[in-house]
C-alpha positions in Angstrom: 135.9 41.7 21.6 137.7 40.4 18.5 138.7 42.9 15.8 137.0 45.7 17.6 138.0 49.1 16.0 138.1 52.0 18.4 137.3 55.4 17.0 137.8 58.9 18.2 134.3 60.3 18.2 135.7 63.8 17.9 137.5 63.0 14.6 134.4 63.5 12.4 130.6 63.8 12.6 130.4 60.3 11.1 132.7 58.9 13.7 130.7 60.6 16.5 127.5 59.0 15.0 129.1 55.5 14.9 130.6 55.7 18.3 127.2 56.7 19.8 125.4 54.0 17.9 127.8 51.4 19.3 127.5 52.8 22.8 123.7 52.5 22.7 123.9 49.0 21.3 126.4 47.8 23.9 124.5 49.5 26.8 121.6 47.1 25.9 123.9 44.1 25.9 123.4 43.4 22.2 125.9 42.0 19.8 126.2 43.5 16.3 124.3 40.4 15.0 121.5 40.8 17.5 121.2 44.5 16.7 121.3 43.8 13.0 118.4 41.3 13.3 116.3 43.9 15.0 117.2 46.5 12.3 116.6 44.0 9.4 120.2 44.5 8.2 123.4 42.5 8.1 125.9 42.7 10.9 128.4 43.9 8.3 126.2 46.9 7.7 126.0 47.7 11.4 129.8 47.3 11.7 130.5 49.6 8.8 128.3 52.4 10.3 129.7 52.0 13.8 133.3 52.3 12.4 132.5 55.2 10.1 133.3 53.1 6.9 129.7 53.6 5.7 127.7 56.8 6.1 124.3 56.4 7.9 121.2 57.2 6.0 117.9 58.8 7.0 116.0 55.5 6.9 118.8 53.8 8.9 118.6 56.5 11.5 114.8 56.3 11.8 115.0 52.5 12.2 117.7 52.8 14.8 115.6 55.2 16.8 112.6 52.8 16.6 114.8 49.9 17.8 116.6 51.8 20.5 113.5 53.7 21.7 114.9 57.2 20.8 112.3 58.4 18.3 111.3 61.9 18.9 113.9 62.6 21.6 116.8 65.1 21.7 119.1 62.1 21.4 117.5 60.6 18.3 119.8 59.5 15.5 117.4 61.1 13.0 118.2 64.4 14.5 122.0 63.7 14.5 121.7 62.6 10.8 120.0 66.0 9.9 122.7 67.8 11.8 125.4 65.9 9.9 123.7 66.3 6.6 123.2 70.0 6.9 126.3 70.9 8.9 124.2 72.2 11.8 126.4 71.2 14.7 130.1 71.7 15.1 132.5 68.8 15.8 132.1 67.5 19.4 128.8 69.3 20.1 126.4 66.3 19.9 128.5 64.5 22.5 128.7 67.7 24.6 124.9 67.9 24.7 124.8 64.4 26.1 127.1 65.4 28.9 125.3 68.7 29.5 122.0 66.9 30.2 123.7 65.0 33.1 126.0 67.6 34.5 125.7 68.7 38.1 127.6 72.0 37.5 127.6 74.0 34.3 130.0 76.9 33.7 129.6 79.0 30.5 131.3 81.9 28.9 130.1 83.3 25.6 131.0 86.2 23.3 128.5 88.3 21.3 125.6 85.8 21.4 123.5 84.7 24.4 124.2 81.0 25.1 121.6 78.5 23.9 120.6 77.4 27.4 119.5 81.0 28.1 117.9 81.9 24.8 114.3 82.7 24.5 112.4 81.1 21.5 112.1 84.4 19.7 115.9 85.1 20.1 116.7 81.6 18.9 114.4 81.9 15.9 116.0 85.2 14.9 119.5 83.6 14.9 118.2 80.5 13.0 116.3 82.7 10.6 119.4 84.6 9.6 121.1 81.3 8.7 118.0 80.3 6.7 118.1 83.6 4.8 121.8 83.1 4.0 121.1 79.6 2.7 123.3 77.9 5.3 120.4 75.7 6.5 116.9 74.8 5.4 113.8 76.4 7.1 113.0 72.9 8.5 116.4 72.7 10.1 116.1 76.2 11.4 113.0 75.2 13.3 114.7 72.0 14.5 117.4 74.2 16.1 114.8 76.0 18.2 113.3 72.7 19.2 116.7 71.3 20.2 117.3 74.3 22.3 114.0 73.9 24.1 114.9 70.3 24.8 118.3 71.3 26.1 116.8 73.8 28.4 114.8 71.1 30.2 118.1 70.4 32.0 117.6 73.7 33.9 114.2 72.5 35.4 114.8 68.9 36.0 114.2 67.4 39.4 117.8 67.8 40.6 118.8 71.1 39.0 122.4 71.7 38.2 124.4 74.7 39.5 124.7 77.0 36.5 127.3 79.8 36.3 127.2 82.1 33.3 129.6 84.8 32.2 128.5 86.9 29.3 130.7 89.3 27.4 129.1 92.7 27.4 128.6 92.4 23.7 126.0 89.7 24.3 123.6 92.3 25.9 124.5 95.2 23.6 124.1 93.4 20.2 120.5 93.7 19.1 119.2 90.3 17.8 115.8 90.1 16.3 114.8 93.7 16.9 114.1 95.7 20.0 111.1 93.7 21.3 112.9 90.4 20.9 115.9 91.8 22.7 113.9 93.3 25.5 112.2 90.0 26.1 115.6 88.2 26.1 117.2 90.7 28.5 114.2 90.4 30.8 114.7 86.6 30.8 118.3 87.0 31.8 117.2 88.9 34.9 114.7 86.1 35.7 117.5 83.5 35.2 119.8 85.4 37.5 117.2 85.3 40.3 117.1 81.5 40.5 118.7 79.9 43.6 120.9 77.6 41.5 122.3 80.2 39.1 124.9 82.9 38.9 125.1 85.5 36.1 127.9 88.0 35.5 128.9 90.4 32.8 132.5 90.7 31.6 132.5 94.4 30.7 134.4 95.9 27.8 136.8 97.7 30.1 138.3 94.3 31.2 140.3 94.5 28.0 143.3 92.1 28.0 142.4 90.8 31.5 139.7 88.7 30.0 141.3 85.2 29.8 139.0 83.8 27.0 138.5 85.2 23.5 136.2 82.4 22.4 133.2 80.6 24.0 134.0 77.9 26.5 131.7 75.4 28.4 132.9 73.6 31.5 130.8 70.7 32.9 131.2 68.9 36.2 129.7 65.4 36.3 128.2 63.6 39.3 131.5 61.7 39.8 133.3 65.1 39.9 135.0 64.4 36.6 135.0 67.4 34.2 134.5 68.0 30.5 135.4 71.1 28.5 133.9 72.2 25.2 135.4 75.0 23.2 134.4 76.4 19.8 135.3 78.8 17.1 133.2 79.9 14.1 134.1 76.7 12.2 135.2 74.2 14.7 134.2 72.7 18.1 136.2 70.5 20.4 135.3 68.3 23.3 138.2 68.0 25.8 138.6 65.6 28.7 142.4 65.9 29.2 142.8 66.9 32.8 145.6 69.5 32.5 143.6 71.4 29.8 140.3 71.2 31.8 141.9 72.2 35.1 143.7 75.1 33.4 140.5 76.3 31.8 138.7 76.1 35.2 141.5 78.2 36.8 141.0 80.8 34.0 137.3 80.7 34.6 137.7 81.5 38.3 140.0 84.4 37.3 137.4 85.6 34.8 134.6 85.5 37.5 136.9 87.5 39.9 137.4 90.2 37.2 133.7 90.5 36.2 131.0 92.7 37.5 129.2 91.2 40.5 125.8 89.6 39.9 124.1 92.7 41.3 126.1 95.0 39.1 125.5 92.7 36.1 121.8 92.6 36.5 121.7 96.4 36.9 123.6 96.7 33.5 121.2 94.3 31.9 118.2 96.2 33.2 119.7 99.5 31.9 120.2 97.8 28.5 116.7 96.6 28.5 115.4 100.0 29.1 117.6 101.5 26.4 120.0 103.3 28.8 123.6 103.5 27.7 
């Protein structure tokens, strides 16, 4: 393609939006001119959004969803626009979610907070509600977060369920989020999750100390072609990583983490004790 400008979708939210828009267009075999005709815009406008020279708008996102058949879905451009506008998602996370929905194996490690795939609605609303109270997001966006989590969790019950391995830092089950009732419900769900045939749940106890290889959350995905993707995040930044040496190194550390953790039986017992209020 002449004068095609390739962007790193991880460089900014606007670049991630443009790269995804281009991918959806090209997957349908449309040129920019053909897509522009369907959108009622100029091809120059489409090019500017795809190359991140022009920011997308809410009307643009809604029209793109209509044309591409994405309205009301977890992959809608309207949702991505809201996330960009309000700073809801960290860099790399929108693309990660797309991979997550297709992964055949999912490995997670989180610190302090139960991961989204395992959160109950009440737990998720408590977290979102705190962000609303602090003025970080609007009430509408807070509810959207809960909706997005529900849509993400559908990957756990799809026809061909992925293998899901989860390691939680002990703080995840000790930190009370949303009050005692919300936390008891959340811990009960973790026990149900651990009982599924395609899941493994382990606790990384405090006593692991310096032997715990990760200090920040990490997500490792294996796709159907056995390629792997890693996503890491801090409080202010997320990063999607495909470079093989990094991903394989992270996988090796994950295996070491699992070996150092409590067994699933021991982990469920600790969760059960926490749910009942035992130390």
